[in-house]
VOFIKOL-102747 format. One record per atom (N, C-alpha, C, CB): x negated, y, z; residue in three letters. Coordinates in steps of 0.05 Angstrom, whole numbers, plus 5000, padded with zeros to 4 digits. Glycine has a CB too. Example, Ala and Ser with C-alpha at 12.3 -4.5 7.8 and 13.67 -1.06 7.14 Angstrom:
2
473648865156ALA;475449105156ALA;473649345156ALA;477449115181ALA;474349555142SER;472749795143SER;474250015157SER;471849885114SER;
end
This chain:
224
834212866898MET;834712626911MET;832912666937MET;834012346891MET;834312556957LYS;833212536981LYS;831412316988LYS;835112546997LYS;828912367000PRO;827312107005PRO;828711907024PRO;824612177016PRO;828011677023THR;829411457035THR;827611347054THR;830311257014THR;829311277080PHE;827411157100PHE;829310897101PHE;826711347131PHE;827510677099LEU;828910427100LEU;827810267127LEU;828210267072LEU;829710187142SER;829010047163SER;829809767168SER;829810177182SER;827909557169ILE;828909287169ILE;828609177196ILE;827509127150ILE;830909097208GLY;830909087235GLY;831909267251GLY;828909057243GLY;833909387241ALA;835009647252ALA;837209587276ALA;836609817226ALA;835709477295GLY;837209427323GLY;838109647338GLY;835409287341GLY;839509627360PRO;840009857376PRO;837909987389PRO;841809807394PRO;835409897392GLY;833609997404GLY;831210177386GLY;832609787418GLY;828910087382ILE;826910227366ILE;827810267339ILE;824510087366ILE;829110067329GLY;829610117297GLY;831810337293GLY;830909817281GLY;833910327308LEU;835910557305LEU;834710817313LEU;838510497321LEU;833510837337ALA;832411077345ALA;830111197326ALA;831411047372ALA;828811047313THR;827011147291THR;828411237267THR;825010947283THR;830611087258ALA;831711157242ALA;833511437243ALA;832810957238ALA;834211457268ARG;835511687276ARG;833611927277ARG;836711637303ARG;831111887283ARG;829312117284ARG;828612217257ARG;826912057299ARG;828212027236PHE;827412107208PHE;830212227195PHE;826111827190PHE;832412137204ALA;834612277191ALA;834812567200ALA;837212137197ALA;833912637225ARG;834212927233ARG;832313057214ARG;833513007265ARG;830212987203GLU;828413107186GLU;829213097156GLU;825912977189GLU;832013007149GLY;832713047123GLY;832712787106GLY;831013227113GLY;831712587120PHE;831612317101PHE;834412147101PHE;829112107113PHE;834712067074ARG;837111867072ARG;836011627089ARG;837911777039ARG;837711487102VAL;837111297119VAL;838611017113VAL;837711417145VAL;836910827108VAL;838210557100VAL;837610367121VAL;837110437071VAL;839610237135LEU;839010067157LEU;840109777149LEU;840410177184LEU;837809607156SER;838509347149SER;837909147173SER;837209277123SER;839508957170ALA;839108747195ALA;841208497183ALA;840308907230ALA;841608337205ARG;843108067197ARG;846308137205ARG;841807767216ARG;846708297229ASN;849208347235ASN;850708587218ASN;849208397262ASN;852508537202ALA;853708737185ALA;855508947202ALA;855408597164ALA;857108807225GLU;858508967240GLU;856909187258GLU;860108807254GLU;855009107269ARG;853109257286ARG;852209467266ARG;850509067299ARG;851509407243LEU;849709597226LEU;852009817219LEU;848109437194LEU;854609727215ALA;856509907203ALA;856910157227ALA;859409727195ALA;857110057249ALA;857410227274ALA;855110407276ALA;857510057299ALA;852910297273ALA;850110497272ALA;850610687253ALA;847110347264ALA;851210627229ALA;851410777210ALA;853510997212ALA;851710627191ALA;855710937220ALA;857811117225ALA;857011297250ALA;860610967229ALA;855511267268ALA;854611407289ALA;852911657274ALA;852811207311ALA;850711537263LEU;848911707246LEU;850411907230LEU;847211537226LEU;852211817213SER;854011957192SER;855612187209SER;856211717177SER;856212147236LEU;857612367252LEU;856112577257LEU;858612277276LEU;853112507260SER;851112697268SER;850312877240SER;848412537282SER;851412817218GLY;850912947190GLY;848812787176GLY;850113257193GLY;848012547186ALA;845712427169ALA;847312267142ALA;843812187190ALA;845512187124GLN;846512007103GLN;845311767108GLN;845912087075GLN;847111567116ALA;846611327127ALA;848011097109ALA;847511327157ALA;846810927103GLU;848010657089GLU;846710407099GLU;847610667057GLU;847710197094THR;847409917107THR;846709727084THR;850109817125THR;844809527093ARG;844809297077ARG;844109077097ARG;842909327052ARG;845108837089THR;844808617107THR;842608427093THR;847708457113THR;840908317113VAL;839008177101VAL;838107977131VAL;836408397086VAL;837107737120ASP;835907567142ASP;832907557139ASP;837207267141ASP;831807687160ALA;828707727157ALA;827307417159ALA;827407937184ALA;828807227163SER;827206997162SER;827006887132SER;828206797181SER;827707057112ASP;828006957085ASP;826307177069ASP;831406927075ASP;823307117067PRO;821907367057PRO;822307437026PRO;818707327062PRO;823607237013ALA;824707316985ALA;827207526987ALA;825707036969ALA;828807457004ALA;831107627011ALA;830107897019ALA;832707507035ALA;828307937036VAL;827108187043VAL;826008347020VAL;825208147062VAL;824308187003ALA;823108306983ALA;825308466961ALA;821408086970ALA;827508286956ARG;829408376939ARG;830708636950ARG;831408156934ARG;831208636976LEU;832408846990LEU;830609126985LEU;832708767022LEU;828109086993VAL;826309326988VAL;826409406960VAL;823509256995VAL;826209246944ALA;825909326913ALA;828709446905ALA;825009056891ALA;830809356915SER;833309476909SER;834009806917SER;835109306923SER;832009876934ILE;832510146943ILE;831610346920ILE;830810206969ILE;829610266903GLY;829110456880GLY;827110646889GLY;831610596870GLY;826310826872PRO;824210986874PRO;824411196895PRO;823811096851PRO;826611256907SER;826811436928SER;825811356951SER;829211526932SER;825111086956LEU;823910976979LEU;821111136985LEU;823310666974LEU;821111237012GLN;818611387018GLN;817711307044GLN;819111697017GLN;819111177060VAL;818211077088VAL;819410797088VAL;819211277115VAL;817810597092LEU;818710347099LEU;817910307129LEU;817410117080LEU;819910217146HIS;819510157173HIS;820509847177HIS;821010367192HIS;818209657185TYR;818909397188TYR;819009357221TYR;816709197171TYR;821009287230ASN;821409287261ASN;822509057273ASN;823109487269ASN;821908827259THR;822708567270THR;820808457289THR;823208377248THR;821608267309GLY;819908117326GLY;821807937342GLY;818008307343GLY;821407687343VAL;823207477355VAL;822607437384VAL;823007197340VAL;824507517403LEU;824507457427LEU;827307257435LEU;824407717441LEU;827207097453HIS;829306917455HIS;830206977486HIS;828506597446HIS;832906927488TYR;834707007508TYR;836606767518TYR;836407227496TYR;837206737541ASP;839006537550ASP;842006667549ASP;838206427581ASP;843906497557ALA;846706637557ALA;847306877571ALA;848606467566ALA;845506937591ASP;845907137609ASP;844107327602ASP;845807067636ASP;843307327580ALA;841107567567ALA;838707567584ALA;842307907566ALA;838207347593LYS;835307347611LYS;833107287590LYS;835207097637LYS;830907427591LEU;828807367568LEU;827407087574LEU;826407617567LEU;827306907554LEU;826106667559LEU;823106657550LEU;827706467546LEU;821406487564THR;819206447555THR;818906217532THR;817706407576THR;816906227512ARG;817405997493ARG;814005917489ARG;819406107459ARG;813305697506SER;810605607503SER;810805407478SER;809405447531SER;808105287470ILE;808205117449ILE;809704857452ILE;805705057441ILE;810204767474ASP;812004547479ASP;815104617476ASP;811404457507ASP;815704857477ASP;818604927477ASP;819405007449ASP;819305157497ASP;817304997427GLU;817905037399GLU;818104767386GLU;815805217385GLU;819804827367SER;820104567345SER;818504697318SER;824004477335SER;818104487299GLU;816904597272GLU;818804797262GLU;816404367250GLU;821404747261ALA;823504957250ALA;823305217261ALA;826304867255ALA;823405237290SER;822905467303SER;820905637299SER;822805417325SER;818205507299LEU;815705627291LEU;815805707265LEU;813605447295LEU;817305607246GLN;817005707216GLN;818605917216GLN;817905507193GLN;820805957224SER;822806157227SER;821606377238SER;825006077242SER;820506347266ASP;819506587276ASP;817106717264ASP;819006557301ASP;815406557253LEU;813306667238LEU;813906787211LEU;811406457233LEU;816006707198GLN;817306797173GLN;817907107182GLN;820106597164GLN;819307137203ILE;820707357213ILE;818707577221ILE;822407267236ILE;816607457236ASN;814407617248ASN;812107707229ASN;813207447269ASN;811607537208ILE;809307587191ILE;810307587163ILE;807107377195ILE;811307347149GLY;811707297127GLY;813507517114GLY;812507057128GLY;815607617124SER;817807807113SER;816508077113SER;820707827131SER;814308127136ALA;813108377137ALA;811308407110ALA;811408387164ALA;809708207108PHE;808208237084PHE;809808267057PHE;806407997082PHE;811908107055ALA;813608127034ALA;815008397027ALA;815507947040ALA;815708517048ALA;816708797049ALA;814909007040ALA;817408867076ALA;812008987051VAL;810009157045VAL;809609157015VAL;807809087059VAL;809108887007LYS;808708856976LYS;810409026957LYS;809208566968LYS;813308916968ALA;815609026949ALA;815709296948ALA;818308936956ALA;815109426973ALA;815509736975ALA;813109906956ALA;815209837010ALA;810709726951LEU;808609926938LEU;809110066913LEU;806109796933LEU;810809936892PRO;811010106868PRO;812810366876PRO;812309926843PRO;814910366891ALA;816110586898ALA;814510796915ALA;818410496911ALA;812710676936LEU;811110876949LEU;809011006935LEU;810010786970LEU;807810846916ARG;805810966894ARG;807311176877ARG;804610736874ARG;809511196871SER;810811376851SER;810711646867SER;814011286841SER;810611716892HIS;811011946904HIS;808112106907HIS;812611886931HIS;808612376912GLU;806112536915GLU;804212406936GLU;806712836923GLU;802112416931GLN;799912276952GLN;800112386977GLN;796912296944GLN;800312227002GLY;800512337025GLY;803312367039GLY;799312567021GLY;805212327019SER;807812337029SER;809512067034SER;809312507010SER;808011807030SER;809811557034SER;808211427060SER;809911347005SER;809411267072SER;808511117095SER;809510857097SER;809111247117SER;808210677106ILE;808810407117ILE;808710377148ILE;806910217105ILE;810710397160LEU;810710387190LEU;811310087199LEU;812810597203LEU;809809987219LEU;810209727230LEU;810309767259LEU;808109527222LEU;812509607269THR;812509617300THR;810909387313THR;815509587311THR;809109437326GLY;807209247333GLY;808009197365GLY;804109347327GLY;806108987376GLY;806708967406GLY;804408947424GLY;808408737410GLY;804308957448GLY;801908907465GLY;801208647464GLY;802208987492GLY;802908487459LEU;802508177455LEU;800208097433LEU;805408047445LEU;799808277414GLY;798208267395GLY;795408337400GLY;799208397377GLY;795008487425VAL;792708537434VAL;791908377460VAL;792608807437VAL;793808287474TYR;793708127499TYR;795507877497TYR;794408297524TYR;795007687482PRO;796507467477PRO;797407297501PRO;795007317460PRO;799807177498SER;800907017519SER;801606747509SER;803307167531SER;800706537521GLY;801606247517GLY;804906247516GLY;800406037543GLY;805606397536ASP;809206357544ASP;810406517523ASP;810406487576ASP;809106677501PHE;810606797479PHE;808706757453PHE;811307117485PHE;808506507448LEU;806006427430LEU;807006537400LEU;805406057430LEU;808906487392SER;809806577362SER;809706857362SER;812706477353SER;810707017381LEU;811107297380LEU;808107437383LEU;813207377404LEU;806407287401SER;803807397402SER;802107347377SER;802507287425SER;802207117363VAL;801007137340VAL;802107307320VAL;800806907332VAL;804607367317GLY;806307537299GLY;805007807302GLY;809407537307GLY;805007947325LYS;804308217330LYS;801508247326LYS;805108307356LYS;799808007330ALA;796608037326ALA;796708057294ALA;794607737339ALA;798407957279ALA;798307927250ALA;799108217241ALA;800307687237ALA;801108347250VAL;802508637245VAL;799808807250VAL;805408727269VAL;798808807273ARG;796508947281ARG;794008947258ARG;795708837308ARG;793108687257ALA;791408637235ALA;791608797212ALA;791808387226ALA;794208677202ALA;795208817172ALA;795309107171ALA;798208727162ALA;795909217194SER;795809557191SER;792709647193SER;797709717218SER;791109557212LEU;788509617206LEU;786809537179LEU;787409507226LEU;787809287167ALA;786109207146ALA;787409377119ALA;786208857144ALA;790109457122LEU;791309597100LEU;790409907099LEU;794409567102LEU;789509997123PHE;789610287128PHE;787910447105PHE;788310337159PHE;785210337103GLU;783410497086GLU;784210457058GLU;780510427090GLU;784810207047PRO;785410167016PRO;788210327008PRO;785809817009PRO;789910357029MET;792710487023MET;791910807025MET;795210387047MET;790110867044LYS;789511147048LYS;788711277023LYS;787411187067LYS;786811087009ALA;785511166987ALA;787411236964ALA;783710976980ALA;790011116967GLU;792311136947GLU;794311356956GLU;793910856944GLU;793611446980GLY;795511666988GLY;797811557006GLY;796711816962GLY;797711297014ILE;800111217027ILE;798711157057ILE;801810937012ILE;800611247078HIS;799511187107HIS;800910957116HIS;799911437129HIS;799210757122VAL;799610487139VAL;799410537167VAL;797610267133VAL;801210497186ALA;800610527216ALA;802710347228ALA;800810847227ALA;801610297255THR;803510187272THR;803410307298THR;803209897274THR;805810257312VAL;805910317346VAL;805610057355VAL;808910457361VAL;803710047374THR;803609797388THR;804909847415THR;800609687391THR;806909727420VAL;809009757438VAL;808309577461VAL;811709707426VAL;807409687483SER;806109477506SER;807709497530SER;802809547515SER;810609527527ARG;812609467546ARG;815309397531ARG;813009707565ARG;816609287551LEU;819709267542LEU;821109487538LEU;821409127560LEU;822809537514VAL;823709767511VAL;826709737505VAL;822209897491VAL;828409827524SER;831409757524SER;832909897502SER;832809847551SER;834909807491PRO;836609937472PRO;837810207483PRO;838809747464PRO;838010407461ASP;839310647470ASP;837610787498ASP;842510557477ASP;835310787496SER;833710847519SER;832111097514SER;831810597527SER;831211217533GLU;829011447527GLU;826411327517GLU;828311627554GLU;825811087525HIS;823410947516HIS;823510857486HIS;823010707534HIS;825810807477ALA;826710777448ALA;826211037433ALA;829910687446ALA;827111237446ASP;826811527432ASP;824111597428ASP;828111757450ASP;822611497451ALA;819511607454ALA;817911457435ALA;818111567487ALA;818411187428VAL;817511037407VAL;818411117378VAL;818310767411VAL;820411217376ALA;821411357354ALA;819811617343ALA;824211427361ALA;819411767363GLU;817911997366GLU;814711977356GLU;818212077397GLU;814111757365ALA;811311667359ALA;810911597327ALA;810611397378ALA;813011447319PHE;812811367292PHE;813111627276PHE;814811147284PHE;815011857281TRP;815112067267TRP;812612247269TRP;817312197274TRP;811012247293GLN;808512397292GLN;806312257276GLN;807512437321GLN;806511977272LEU;804411857257LEU;805611937230LEU;803911547262LEU;807911957221TYR;808412027189TYR;807612317186TYR;811711987178TYR;807912497205ALA;807512737203ALA;804512857202ALA;808812837222ALA;803012637209GLN;799912737210GLN;799112847184GLN;797812517219GLN;797312997182PRO;795913127161PRO;794312887153PRO;794213397171PRO;793712847123ARG;792512627113ARG;789412607127ARG;792512657082ARG;788312847129ALA;785412837139ALA;785712697169ALA;784013177141ALA;787612757180ALA;787912657209ALA;789612377211ALA;789512887227ALA;790112257191TRP;791411967194TRP;790011757211TRP;791711847167TRP;791611657230THR;790711437246THR;792311177240THR;790811517274THR;791010947244ALA;792710707239ALA;794310577263ALA;791010497228ALA;794010657286GLU;795410587311GLU;795610777330GLU;794410387324GLU;798310787341THR;798610927370THR;799410707386THR;800711167374THR;798810737410VAL;799710537435VAL;801810677451VAL;797110457457VAL;803910527455PHE;806310627473PHE;806410437498PHE;809510617456PHE;805610557519ALA;805110357542ALA;807110467565ALA;801610357552ALA;
end
C-alpha cells in the first residue's frame, strides 16, 4: 500500500506544487478543496505524469467536515499538508486589504475557522493514522506566512491565522517528535503565484523538511 499525502487546500499554487513534489517520490496523492472541477483537472494532470491522484471536496470553513475527510483516508495517511489561508480579491483579481472595520462577525468567524479551526481539526484527526507508521516516517506540514511574524492591521484575520499556525507548529514540534511525527511549517513571506517557480520552491522546502533525518528535524523554514 502506497503512503498517502493529503493536501487540504490543494489550489493551483503551493498546494498543487507540493502534492506534485510528493507524488514524484512515490506517494499516493489526495487533493482536497471546495472546487471539484478544478480538483479534477489537477488530478488528471498529475495522473498524466504517472502519479496516483485522487480528489475529495471539502469546505475548510467547516472543521467537522475537515476532520471527517482526514479520518476517511485511513491508515495509509502518512503526510498531512494543511495549506489554507483566506485572502480576498475584487472582481478584477486585485488583492483587497481587510481591516477590522471591513470585517463582519460572519466573515471573521469564517476566516478564523479556515485559518485556524480546521487546521487544528485536521491535525487531531490525522494523529491515529500518523501514529500507526514507523517512527520518523510521518509528518504534519503547515503552510505559514510572514504575516504571522509581522502582522498587519490591513490583513487582520490572516495575520492572526498565520500566527496561530506558526505557534501550533512550534508548540507541537517537541511532543510530536517524541512520538516520531515531524510537525513543521514553511513560513512563506512573499506572495506566491499559481504555477510559478516560487510555488515549486515552496514545495521543495516542504519536501526537504519531510526528508530531514529525525536527529536534524526543524520546526520551521522561511521562504522569502
